[in-house]
TORDODO-549435 format. One record per residue (C-alpha): residue number from 1; y negated, x, z. Coordinates in steps of 0.25 Angstrom, whole numbers. Each point is the difference from the previous one (the first is absolute). Last residue first. Layout:
BEGIN
> NUM Y X Z
...
END
This chain:
BEGIN
> 102 -36 -36 11
> 101 13 7 3
> 100 1 9 13
> 99 13 -6 5
> 98 6 1 -14
> 97 -3 15 1
> 96 8 1 13
> 95 12 -7 -7
> 94 -1 9 -12
> 93 -1 12 9
> 92 13 -4 7
> 91 7 -3 -14
> 90 -4 14 -5
> 89 6 6 13
> 88 14 -7 -2
> 87 3 -11 10
> 86 11 0 10
> 85 -9 -9 9
> 84 6 4 13
> 83 -11 7 7
> 82 -11 -10 -4
> 81 -12 4 8
> 80 3 14 2
> 79 6 1 -14
> 78 -13 -6 -6
> 77 -8 11 8
> 76 8 11 -6
> 75 -1 -6 -14
> 74 -15 -1 2
> 73 -1 14 5
> 72 9 6 -11
> 71 -9 -7 -10
> 70 -12 6 5
> 69 6 14 0
> 68 2 -1 -15
> 67 13 1 -8
> 66 1 -15 -1
> 65 -14 -1 -4
> 64 2 8 -12
> 63 12 -7 -5
> 62 -6 -14 3
> 61 -12 4 -8
> 60 8 5 -12
> 59 9 -12 0
> 58 -13 -9 0
> 57 -6 8 -12
> 56 13 -1 -7
> 55 0 -15 1
> 54 -14 0 -5
> 53 4 8 -13
> 52 13 -9 -1
> 51 -9 -12 0
> 50 -10 6 -10
> 49 12 4 -9
> 48 6 -14 0
> 47 -13 -7 -2
> 46 -3 9 -12
> 45 14 -3 -6
> 44 -2 -15 0
> 43 13 -6 -6
> 42 10 0 12
> 41 -12 -2 9
> 40 -3 -14 -6
> 39 -13 -2 8
> 38 -4 -11 9
> 37 10 1 12
> 36 0 15 0
> 35 -16 -1 1
> 34 1 -2 15
> 33 8 13 2
> 32 -10 7 -8
> 31 -11 -4 9
> 30 8 3 12
> 29 3 14 -5
> 28 -15 3 -3
> 27 -4 -5 14
> 26 12 8 6
> 25 -6 13 -7
> 24 -14 -3 4
> 23 5 -2 15
> 22 9 13 0
> 21 -12 10 1
> 20 -6 -8 12
> 19 14 0 7
> 18 0 15 0
> 17 -14 1 6
> 16 4 -11 10
> 15 12 10 5
> 14 -10 11 2
> 13 -11 -8 6
> 12 10 -7 11
> 11 2 -15 -2
> 10 14 3 -2
> 9 1 2 15
> 8 -6 -13 3
> 7 10 -7 -8
> 6 11 7 7
> 5 -6 -4 13
> 4 -1 -14 -4
> 3 15 1 -3
> 2 3 2 15
> 1 4 12 8
END
């Protein structure tokens, strides 16, 4: 099995549906990450609260996804392709999502 088959597998509707819900969260997170360089975050309490709120959304998404059958399939395929990776489940999902970035 090749990594292309992993990418093909995650194009399935149930997994794509999860990813569709993640994209807006990632967009907000990236926007805030980019603002880190232009804002004095130690002073700007609103920024800190917004950043933490978006970060919590990300954590919740990963937590839900990790307990879903779709996540188990992705991790199983990842382990088949890279059997000796030794990576935790979250990192495997992160690598797969990185392959889908746009």
